[in-house]
Each structure stands twice: as structure tokens, then as C-alpha cells.
OpenMM code with the backbone's topology and positions (N, CA, C; nanometers):
from openmm import Vec3, app, unit

residues = "MET PRO LYS LEU LYS THR HIS LYS GLY ALA ARG LYS ARG LEU GLY LEU THR GLY ARG GLY LYS PRO ARG GLY THR LYS ALA GLY LYS LEU HIS LEU ASN VAL LYS LYS SER ALA LYS ARG VAL ARG GLN ASN THR GLY THR GLN ILE LEU SER LYS SER GLU ARG ARG LEU VAL ARG ARG LEU LEU PRO TYR ASP".split()
positions = [
    Vec3(4.6692, 8.6773, 14.8804),
    Vec3(4.7154, 8.6817, 14.7425),
    Vec3(4.8267, 8.7859, 14.7305),
    Vec3(4.9369, 8.7536, 14.6626),
    Vec3(5.0483, 8.8481, 14.6538),
    Vec3(5.0153, 8.9657, 14.5630),
    Vec3(5.0933, 9.0702, 14.5827),
    Vec3(5.0775, 9.1868, 14.4976),
    Vec3(5.1247, 9.1543, 14.3558),
    Vec3(5.0666, 9.2214, 14.2570),
    Vec3(5.1070, 9.2042, 14.1173),
    Vec3(5.2092, 9.3111, 14.0829),
    Vec3(5.3045, 9.2747, 14.0008),
    Vec3(5.4057, 9.3709, 13.9605),
    Vec3(5.3650, 9.4396, 13.8308),
    Vec3(5.3904, 9.5689, 13.8249),
    Vec3(5.3678, 9.6458, 13.7038),
    Vec3(5.4809, 9.6181, 13.6057),
    Vec3(5.4475, 9.5994, 13.4799),
    Vec3(5.5486, 9.5803, 13.3758),
    Vec3(5.6083, 9.7170, 13.3440),
    Vec3(5.7358, 9.7353, 13.3795),
    Vec3(5.7972, 9.8676, 13.3703),
    Vec3(5.8092, 9.9176, 13.2265),
    Vec3(5.8334, 9.8268, 13.1320),
    Vec3(5.8410, 9.8691, 12.9930),
    Vec3(5.7075, 9.9219, 12.9433),
    Vec3(5.5998, 9.8559, 12.9833),
    Vec3(5.4666, 9.9011, 12.9446),
    Vec3(5.4316, 10.0316, 13.0148),
    Vec3(5.4764, 10.0463, 13.1395),
    Vec3(5.4457, 10.1666, 13.2161),
    Vec3(5.5052, 10.2897, 13.1495),
    Vec3(5.6250, 10.2736, 13.0894),
    Vec3(5.6911, 10.3867, 13.0261),
    Vec3(5.6279, 10.4222, 12.8916),
    Vec3(5.5634, 10.3247, 12.8257),
    Vec3(5.5124, 10.3468, 12.6907),
    Vec3(5.3621, 10.3667, 12.6835),
    Vec3(5.2894, 10.3175, 12.7816),
    Vec3(5.1440, 10.3224, 12.7777),
    Vec3(5.0910, 10.4035, 12.8942),
    Vec3(4.9711, 10.4554, 12.8753),
    Vec3(4.9051, 10.5287, 12.9819),
    Vec3(4.7558, 10.5059, 12.9741),
    Vec3(4.6833, 10.5713, 13.0606),
    Vec3(4.5383, 10.5598, 13.0612),
    Vec3(4.4768, 10.6973, 13.0463),
    Vec3(4.3635, 10.7022, 12.9803),
    Vec3(4.2896, 10.8271, 12.9706),
    Vec3(4.2178, 10.8508, 13.1029),
    Vec3(4.1509, 10.9604, 13.1137),
    Vec3(4.0774, 10.9908, 13.2352),
    Vec3(3.9672, 10.8915, 13.2646),
    Vec3(3.9143, 10.8289, 13.1620),
    Vec3(3.8073, 10.7303, 13.1799),
    Vec3(3.8598, 10.5878, 13.1877),
    Vec3(3.9931, 10.5726, 13.1849),
    Vec3(4.0507, 10.4413, 13.2045),
    Vec3(4.0798, 10.3617, 13.0788),
    Vec3(4.0665, 10.4238, 12.9630),
    Vec3(4.0992, 10.3527, 12.8395),
    Vec3(4.2496, 10.3593, 12.8165),
    Vec3(4.3106, 10.2508, 12.7693),
    Vec3(4.4546, 10.2531, 12.7460),
    Vec3(4.4915, 10.3378, 12.6247),
    Vec3(4.6026, 10.4071, 12.6386),
    Vec3(4.6470, 10.5002, 12.5371),
    Vec3(4.7937, 10.4726, 12.5086),
    Vec3(4.8328, 10.4785, 12.3819),
    Vec3(4.9715, 10.4553, 12.3446),
    Vec3(5.0113, 10.5427, 12.2285),
    Vec3(5.1405, 10.5493, 12.2045),
    Vec3(5.1888, 10.6312, 12.0942),
    Vec3(5.1678, 10.5593, 11.9616),
    Vec3(5.1586, 10.6354, 11.8569),
    Vec3(5.1387, 10.5783, 11.7244),
    Vec3(5.2712, 10.5273, 11.6691),
    Vec3(5.2639, 10.4226, 11.5919),
    Vec3(5.3841, 10.3612, 11.5371),
    Vec3(5.4211, 10.4250, 11.4041),
    Vec3(5.5485, 10.4138, 11.3685),
    Vec3(5.5919, 10.4507, 11.2346),
    Vec3(5.6426, 10.5917, 11.2186),
    Vec3(5.7023, 10.6511, 11.3222),
    Vec3(5.7526, 10.7862, 11.3051),
    Vec3(5.8996, 10.8020, 11.3416),
    Vec3(5.9634, 10.6975, 11.3904),
    Vec3(6.0976, 10.7150, 11.4441),
    Vec3(6.2073, 10.7212, 11.3378),
    Vec3(6.1938, 10.6532, 11.2279),
    Vec3(6.2990, 10.6589, 11.1275),
    Vec3(6.2390, 10.6326, 10.9904),
    Vec3(6.3208, 10.6531, 10.8867),
    Vec3(6.2788, 10.6404, 10.7465),
    Vec3(6.1650, 10.7370, 10.7124),
    Vec3(6.1736, 10.8582, 10.7667),
    Vec3(6.0664, 10.9548, 10.7455),
    Vec3(6.0813, 11.0337, 10.6160),
    Vec3(6.1960, 11.0267, 10.5517),
    Vec3(6.2170, 11.1059, 10.4304),
    Vec3(6.1223, 11.0620, 10.3202),
    Vec3(6.0980, 10.9324, 10.3110),
    Vec3(6.0114, 10.8842, 10.2044),
    Vec3(5.8627, 10.8895, 10.2390),
    Vec3(5.8300, 10.9304, 10.3598),
    Vec3(5.6899, 10.9434, 10.3995),
    Vec3(5.6458, 11.0873, 10.3771),
    Vec3(5.5190, 11.1045, 10.3438),
    Vec3(5.4685, 11.2389, 10.3209),
    Vec3(5.4609, 11.3148, 10.4534),
    Vec3(5.4648, 11.4462, 10.4438),
    Vec3(5.4585, 11.5293, 10.5634),
    Vec3(5.3270, 11.5063, 10.6378),
    Vec3(5.2201, 11.4839, 10.5632),
    Vec3(5.0903, 11.4580, 10.6252),
    Vec3(5.0944, 11.3287, 10.7063),
    Vec3(5.1576, 11.2267, 10.6504),
    Vec3(5.1653, 11.0972, 10.7193),
    Vec3(5.2491, 11.1065, 10.8465),
    Vec3(5.3604, 11.1776, 10.8412),
    Vec3(5.4443, 11.1949, 10.9590),
    Vec3(5.3705, 11.2774, 11.0637),
    Vec3(5.3030, 11.3807, 11.0220),
    Vec3(5.2301, 11.4685, 11.1137),
    Vec3(5.1163, 11.3942, 11.1824),
    Vec3(5.0474, 11.3085, 11.1096),
    Vec3(4.9359, 11.2348, 11.1689),
    Vec3(4.9823, 11.1260, 11.2652),
    Vec3(5.1085, 11.0881, 11.2592),
    Vec3(5.1611, 10.9887, 11.3512),
    Vec3(5.2096, 11.0482, 11.4822),
    Vec3(5.1978, 11.1785, 11.5002),
    Vec3(5.2361, 11.2382, 11.6269),
    Vec3(5.1249, 11.2146, 11.7285),
    Vec3(5.1590, 11.2261, 11.8540),
    Vec3(5.0589, 11.2147, 11.9592),
    Vec3(5.0285, 11.0708, 11.9955),
    Vec3(4.9142, 11.0529, 12.0575),
    Vec3(4.8746, 10.9213, 12.1075),
    Vec3(4.7438, 10.8781, 12.0455),
    Vec3(4.7096, 10.7513, 12.0649),
    Vec3(4.5845, 10.6974, 12.0147),
    Vec3(4.5265, 10.6031, 12.1190),
    Vec3(4.3965, 10.5836, 12.1139),
    Vec3(4.3297, 10.4876, 12.2004),
    Vec3(4.3531, 10.3487, 12.1427),
    Vec3(4.3950, 10.2557, 12.2269),
    Vec3(4.4241, 10.1205, 12.1795),
    Vec3(4.2948, 10.0441, 12.1546),
    Vec3(4.3043, 9.9405, 12.0733),
    Vec3(4.1872, 9.8629, 12.0362),
    Vec3(4.1379, 9.7781, 12.1531),
    Vec3(4.0165, 9.7288, 12.1419),
    Vec3(3.9584, 9.6485, 12.2487),
    Vec3(4.0369, 9.5208, 12.2742),
    Vec3(4.0938, 9.4640, 12.1682),
    Vec3(4.1685, 9.3410, 12.1861),
    Vec3(4.2973, 9.3647, 12.2651),
    Vec3(4.3514, 9.4855, 12.2583),
    Vec3(4.4735, 9.5163, 12.3317),
    Vec3(4.4458, 9.5620, 12.4739),
    Vec3(4.3233, 9.5998, 12.5045),
    Vec3(4.2913, 9.6496, 12.6387),
    Vec3(4.3144, 9.5441, 12.7456),
    Vec3(4.2786, 9.4198, 12.7165),
    Vec3(4.2963, 9.3129, 12.8142),
    Vec3(4.4445, 9.2907, 12.8432),
    Vec3(4.5279, 9.2997, 12.7391),
    Vec3(4.6718, 9.2844, 12.7580),
    Vec3(4.7277, 9.3961, 12.8443),
    Vec3(4.6828, 9.5193, 12.8196),
    Vec3(4.7329, 9.6330, 12.8953),
    Vec3(4.6887, 9.6238, 13.0405),
    Vec3(4.5694, 9.5768, 13.0658),
    Vec3(4.5219, 9.5641, 13.2049),
    Vec3(4.6058, 9.4645, 13.2824),
    Vec3(4.6576, 9.3603, 13.2150),
    Vec3(4.7442, 9.2634, 13.2820),
    Vec3(4.8821, 9.3231, 13.3091),
    Vec3(4.9305, 9.4073, 13.2178),
    Vec3(5.0626, 9.4665, 13.2349),
    Vec3(5.0620, 9.5809, 13.3352),
    Vec3(4.9497, 9.6521, 13.3437),
    Vec3(4.9395, 9.7668, 13.4347),
    Vec3(4.8239, 9.7442, 13.5319),
    Vec3(4.8410, 9.6571, 13.6308),
    Vec3(4.7286, 9.6176, 13.7149),
    Vec3(4.6756, 9.7292, 13.8064),
    Vec3(4.7586, 9.8238, 13.8449),
    Vec3(4.7153, 9.9233, 13.9426),
    Vec3(4.7000, 10.0624, 13.8849),
    Vec3(4.7019, 10.0769, 13.7553),
    Vec3(4.6885, 10.2081, 13.6941),
    Vec3(4.5468, 10.2309, 13.6485),
] * unit.nanometer
topology = app.Topology()
chain = topology.addChain("A")
for resn in residues:
    res = topology.addResidue(resn, chain)
    for name in ("N", "CA", "C"):
        topology.addAtom(name, app.Element.getBySymbol(name[0]), res)
């Protein structure tokens, strides 16, 4: 069976926690921040654990991580 290729775009944007759960950045902080409250912008920093429905997709994109 041939080797699987890692999706490079996903590799740059997604990662795994120490226990193997997929982790990604939160959406909604790159632009149009003036009209958002400081609390909302602050809470969008950092990363979040992806949902169970997205885990299967991430495992296909990152087969060896």
C-alpha cells in the first residue's frame, strides 16, 4: 500500500494535543475587530479542541501526526 500524503495546508493550521485530539485556531479575529467587543476579540485568541465530527476529517488530512 502506498504512503499517504499529508495535506500541507492542514498541517500549517492544525495540530494535535498530547493525547492526540485535533486542535485549531479560533475563527473570527483577523479583521473587522473594531465593532467587536474587547472580550470577544480576547476570547478568540489561542486554540480550541475541534469537534468530534471534524476529528475524522483531520485524521484523513494528517495521517501520520
